[in-house]
N, C-alpha and C positions, 0 to 999 in steps of 0.2 A: 740324870734328873730330865734333862732336856727331850733325851729320845723317850721319854715315859709320858711326856705332855704331848709330843707329835705323835706317837704312836697310841695312845690311849684309846680303847676300844677294840684294838685290831687282836687282841688275845698274843701279842707277840711276848717272848720271853728271851731276856738277853741270856747270849752266850757267853759273854765274857767282856772286860772291860781293857782298856788301853788308856794308860796316862800321858797325855801328850807331852813331849820335851823337845826343847829346841836342839836341832843336830844339822850340821853344816857340813857339807862333803867338799869345801873349798879345797884347793890344794895347790901348791907350786906347779905340779904336772899340768893341772888345768889353765892355769896359767901360760904355760909354755904352749900348749895347745891353742889357745885363743892367740899367740904371738905368732903362729904358725899360720894362722889365717890370714894375717895381714902380709901384705906385699913387703917383701925382703927392705926395699927401698924406704918404706915408712917405718920399719923397725931401727935401721941404721939412723934416720932423723930423729926419732926419739931418743938414742941413745947419745947421739952426738948434741943435741938440744939439752937434754936433761941430765945426761951422764950416766943413766941407769934406766929401767924398767920399774915403774912401781904401778901396783894395783890394789886396790879394796875391795872386799867382797862385800856385796851389797846386802847380803843378809846377817853375816856375822859380826862384820867389819874389820876381819883381820887385813893388815896389809902383808903385801908380798913385795919385795924389793931384790932385783936383780943386777948385778953390775954387768958392763960390757963383754968381761971374758966369760962368765958363766953364762950369759945368752948367747954368745957365740958357740962356747962349746956344745952347749945344750942343742942350739939350732942344728949344728953340723952331726951331732949323734942320734937327731931325732928321726924314728921309724913311724910306720903308719900315714893313712891318710888322715888330717887334722878334722876334716869334714865329716869324716865315718864314726859313728857312736862304736861300731862293732869293732873297728881297731883299735879300741881302747878300752874293751871289756865291758861297756856298758849296754 
């Protein structure tokens, strides 16, 4: 309907329509990627002070929590450059 108003008089025909829906691509993998961008000392301080790493997606509100063992394991197994999208199939 909005497109009809905006394009009135231009002789445009709609090719199709798409219904918008909320979809978030957040994941614990993206949290780990973000953690890997921080200096290791900062990650260690967070774990020491908080006892865990916790982050909330600002789009969908999902909360991710990881304890010290999980963070340590995942950091030691991490591959690719966290600053490069191509290393993560993006």
